C-alpha positions as CSV (number, residue, x, y, z in Angstrom):
1,M,10.1,20.1,-4.7
2,A,12.8,18.1,-6.0
3,K,13.5,17.4,-9.6
4,V,11.2,15.2,-11.0
5,I,12.3,12.1,-12.0
6,H,9.2,9.7,-13.2
7,Y,6.4,10.4,-14.6
8,Y,3.6,7.9,-13.9
9,R,0.2,7.7,-15.4
10,T,-1.0,6.0,-12.0
11,V,0.2,5.5,-8.5
12,W,-1.1,3.2,-5.8
13,L,-0.1,3.7,-2.0
14,S,-2.0,2.1,1.0
15,D,-0.7,1.2,4.6
16,V,1.3,4.4,5.2
17,H,0.3,4.1,8.9
18,L,0.9,8.3,9.6
19,G,1.0,8.6,13.2
20,F,2.4,5.1,14.0
21,K,6.1,5.2,15.2
22,D,7.2,2.5,12.8
23,C,6.3,4.3,9.5
24,K,8.8,4.9,7.3
25,A,7.7,8.3,6.2
26,E,11.1,9.7,5.4
27,Y,11.2,6.9,2.3
28,L,7.9,8.0,1.2
29,I,9.0,11.7,1.1
30,Q,11.8,10.9,-1.1
31,F,9.5,8.8,-3.1
32,L,6.8,11.3,-3.4
33,Q,9.3,14.3,-4.5
34,S,10.7,12.0,-7.1
35,M,7.7,11.5,-9.2
36,R,4.3,13.0,-10.6
37,C,1.1,11.3,-12.0
38,D,-1.8,12.0,-13.5
39,K,-3.7,9.8,-10.8
40,L,-2.7,8.8,-7.3
41,I,-5.3,6.1,-5.6
42,L,-4.4,5.7,-1.6
43,A,-5.9,2.5,-0.7
44,G,-6.1,3.0,3.1
45,D,-4.6,3.0,6.1
46,I,-2.9,6.1,5.1
47,V,-3.4,7.8,8.6
48,D,-3.1,5.2,11.7
49,F,-6.2,6.6,13.8
50,W,-6.0,3.6,16.3
51,A,-2.3,4.5,17.0
52,L,-2.9,8.0,17.4
53,K,-5.5,6.9,19.9
54,R,-3.0,4.9,22.2
55,Q,-0.1,7.6,21.9
56,V,0.0,10.7,19.9
57,Y,2.8,10.6,17.8
58,W,3.2,13.0,14.7
59,P,6.9,14.1,14.1
60,E,7.6,16.3,11.3
61,S,8.3,14.1,8.6
62,H,4.6,12.6,8.9
63,M,3.3,16.1,8.5
64,K,5.7,16.7,5.4
65,V,4.0,13.7,3.9
66,V,0.7,15.2,4.3
67,Q,2.1,18.5,3.0
68,L,3.3,16.6,0.1
69,L,0.0,14.9,-0.5
70,L,-1.7,18.0,-0.7
71,D,0.6,19.8,-3.0
72,I,0.0,16.7,-5.5
73,A,-3.6,17.2,-5.4
74,R,-3.4,21.3,-5.7
75,Q,-1.1,20.6,-8.7
76,G,-3.7,18.8,-10.3
77,T,-3.3,15.2,-9.9
78,Q,-6.5,13.2,-9.3
79,V,-6.4,11.7,-5.7
80,I,-8.9,8.9,-4.9
81,Y,-8.9,7.7,-1.3
82,V,-10.1,4.6,-0.3
83,P,-10.1,4.0,3.4
84,G,-8.8,1.2,5.2
85,N,-9.6,0.0,8.7
86,H,-7.2,2.0,10.6
87,D,-8.5,5.2,9.1
88,A,-12.4,4.1,8.6
89,A,-13.4,7.6,9.9
90,I,-12.4,9.0,6.6
91,R,-15.6,7.2,5.4
92,Q,-17.5,9.6,7.4
93,L,-16.3,12.6,5.7
94,G,-18.2,14.0,2.9
95,Q,-16.5,16.2,-0.3
96,P,-16.7,19.5,1.4
97,E,-14.4,18.2,4.2
98,L,-11.8,16.6,2.2
99,N,-12.4,18.3,-1.2
100,L,-8.8,17.7,-2.5
101,A,-9.6,14.1,-2.8
102,Q,-12.6,11.9,-3.8
103,I,-13.6,9.3,-1.2
104,H,-14.7,5.7,-2.3
105,H,-15.5,2.4,-0.5
106,Q,-14.2,0.9,-3.5
107,Y,-12.9,2.3,-6.8
108,Q,-12.3,0.7,-10.3
109,H,-9.4,2.3,-12.3
110,T,-8.8,1.5,-16.1
111,T,-5.4,1.6,-17.1
112,S,-4.3,2.8,-20.9
113,L,-4.5,-0.5,-22.0
114,G,-7.9,-1.2,-20.9
115,L,-7.5,-3.3,-17.8
116,K,-10.3,-3.2,-15.3
117,V,-8.5,-2.6,-12.1
118,L,-10.9,-2.8,-8.8
119,V,-9.4,-1.1,-5.6
120,I,-10.2,-2.1,-2.3
121,H,-8.3,-1.8,1.1
122,G,-8.5,-5.6,2.0
123,D,-10.1,-5.7,5.3
124,E,-13.3,-7.2,3.9
125,F,-11.6,-10.7,4.0
126,D,-10.7,-10.6,7.8
127,A,-13.3,-13.1,8.4
128,M,-11.7,-15.7,5.5
129,V,-8.4,-15.4,6.7
130,C,-8.2,-15.6,10.8
131,Y,-8.6,-19.1,12.1
132,S,-10.4,-17.7,15.3
133,K,-10.2,-14.6,17.9
134,I,-7.6,-16.4,20.1
135,T,-5.1,-16.9,16.7
136,S,-5.7,-13.4,15.6
137,F,-4.8,-12.2,18.9
138,I,-1.7,-14.0,19.4
139,G,-1.0,-13.1,15.7
140,D,-1.1,-9.2,16.6
141,L,1.3,-9.8,19.7
142,S,3.6,-11.3,17.5
143,Y,3.5,-8.7,14.6
144,D,4.0,-6.0,17.4
145,L,7.1,-8.0,18.8
146,L,8.4,-8.1,14.8
147,L,7.9,-4.4,14.4
148,F,9.7,-3.9,17.9
149,L,12.6,-5.8,16.7
150,N,12.5,-4.4,13.1
151,R,12.7,-1.1,14.7
152,H,15.9,-1.5,16.4
153,V,17.5,-3.5,13.3
154,Y,16.5,-0.5,11.2
155,H,18.3,2.2,13.2
156,L,21.3,0.0,14.0
157,R,21.8,-0.5,10.1
158,K,21.0,3.1,9.7
159,R,23.6,4.1,11.9
160,L,26.3,1.9,10.1
161,G,25.6,3.1,6.7
162,F,23.5,0.0,5.4
163,N,20.3,0.2,3.4
164,Y,17.2,-0.5,4.5
165,W,16.3,-4.3,5.0
166,S,13.3,-5.3,6.5
167,L,13.9,-8.2,9.4
168,A,10.0,-8.5,10.2
169,G,9.4,-9.2,6.3
170,Y,12.3,-11.8,6.4
171,I,10.8,-13.6,9.5
172,K,7.0,-13.5,8.2
173,E,8.2,-15.4,4.9
174,R,9.5,-18.3,7.1
175,I,6.3,-18.7,9.5
176,P,4.0,-21.3,7.9
177,K,0.8,-19.9,9.4
178,A,1.7,-16.5,8.1
179,N,2.1,-18.0,4.5
180,I,-1.1,-19.7,4.6
181,A,-3.1,-16.4,5.8
182,I,-1.5,-14.5,3.0
183,S,-2.4,-17.3,0.7
184,R,-6.3,-17.1,1.8
185,F,-6.4,-13.6,1.6
186,R,-4.9,-13.6,-2.1
187,H,-7.6,-16.4,-3.0
188,A,-10.4,-14.3,-1.2
189,A,-9.2,-11.0,-3.5
190,M,-8.9,-13.0,-6.4
191,A,-12.7,-14.7,-6.1
192,Y,-14.1,-11.1,-5.0
193,G,-12.5,-9.6,-8.4
194,R,-13.9,-12.5,-10.3
195,R,-17.4,-11.8,-8.9
196,K,-16.9,-8.2,-9.7
197,G,-16.0,-8.8,-13.3
198,V,-12.8,-7.1,-13.1
199,N,-9.4,-8.0,-14.6
200,M,-7.3,-6.9,-11.6
201,V,-7.8,-6.7,-7.8
202,V,-5.3,-4.1,-5.9
203,C,-5.3,-3.9,-2.2
204,G,-3.0,-3.5,0.7
205,H,-3.8,-4.4,4.7
206,I,-1.5,-7.4,5.0
207,H,1.7,-5.5,4.1
208,H,2.9,-8.2,1.9
209,P,3.7,-6.9,-1.5
210,E,3.0,-9.1,-4.5
211,M,1.9,-9.4,-7.9
212,V,0.2,-13.0,-9.0
213,T,-1.7,-14.2,-12.0
214,E,-4.0,-17.0,-12.2
215,G,-5.7,-17.5,-15.1
216,D,-7.8,-14.3,-16.4
217,M,-7.1,-12.5,-12.8
218,I,-4.2,-10.6,-11.3
219,Y,-4.0,-9.9,-8.0
220,T,-1.4,-7.1,-6.5
221,N,-1.1,-6.4,-2.8
222,L,0.4,-2.9,-2.4
223,G,2.6,-3.7,0.8
224,D,3.0,-0.9,3.2
225,W,5.4,1.8,4.4
226,V,6.0,0.2,7.8
227,E,7.9,-2.7,6.8
228,N,8.1,-2.6,2.7
229,C,8.0,0.9,1.4
230,S,6.4,-0.3,-1.7
231,A,3.8,1.1,-4.2
232,L,2.4,0.1,-7.7
233,V,3.1,2.5,-10.4
234,E,1.3,2.4,-14.1
235,E,3.8,3.6,-16.8
236,L,2.3,6.1,-19.8
237,D,2.3,2.9,-21.6
238,G,0.4,0.6,-19.5
239,N,3.3,-1.2,-18.1
240,L,2.6,-1.8,-14.3
241,H,5.3,-2.4,-11.7
242,L,5.4,-3.0,-8.0
243,V,8.2,-1.2,-6.6
244,R,10.1,-0.5,-3.5
245,S,11.7,3.0,-2.7
246,T,14.2,3.2,0.2
247,E,17.8,4.5,-0.6
248,Q,16.9,4.1,-4.3
249,T,13.9,2.8,-6.0
250,E,13.8,-0.7,-7.5
251,F,11.5,-3.1,-9.3
252,L,9.9,-5.9,-7.2
253,Q,7.9,-7.3,-9.9
254,H,6.1,-6.2,-13.4
255,L,3.8,-7.1,-15.5
256,D,4.4,-6.1,-19.3
257,E,2.2,-4.8,-22.0
258,A,2.0,-7.9,-24.0
259,H,0.5,-9.9,-20.8
260,L,-1.6,-7.0,-19.9
261,S,-2.9,-6.9,-23.1
262,S,-3.6,-10.7,-22.9
263,V,-5.4,-10.5,-19.9
264,A,-7.5,-7.4,-20.8
């Protein structure tokens, strides 16, 4: 492993989509090699069994991610796995089959500042977000087209020596219906968190990294490793940061200790 640069109390990852040709595994490898943590929480869609059923795609970089995750678990990090819809088969495994990680349908984590954090994947809210099956089908086709364009822009920029930039994310932010769906998802997650009596809900699923506070509830979407290469980290002092890790790690958003203490 490379020299450790960051030591975190907790790291959250979701929507890696190993086995899918648009997974940015090389950036995740770089991130995993640059950090250590006490607890690693995987919030679903780590392996994309849907994509693997359509086409077997498992390059060396995807195997390297799995090896790094196993190494992290063997080194004493507590690994929590909350499966999503693309890796739902993991939910059927018992602990003997996956003894390096604890499998949970949902998971509650408490930060060093006492913040109660509920971790779910987020596919539970699909019925509250989608307009209809036809709209959902058209949306899936549009997303596939965005990823196709994003793939070619990514390779072109890489050959020219430019840093990573997501065309898919840029276009999605400018589509009104996409923003409405993201807002519905956020509100559904926050309402669920309030019913569960927690301070914060962390999920993935919709590939849109953000951290939003409304009253006494914090909502964080972890984003993904297809478009955004993003994760959530808890520092040893309890500060929470949403980060992006491509050519270099950068902060997207953060909640400082004073704010977290007031919510908790």
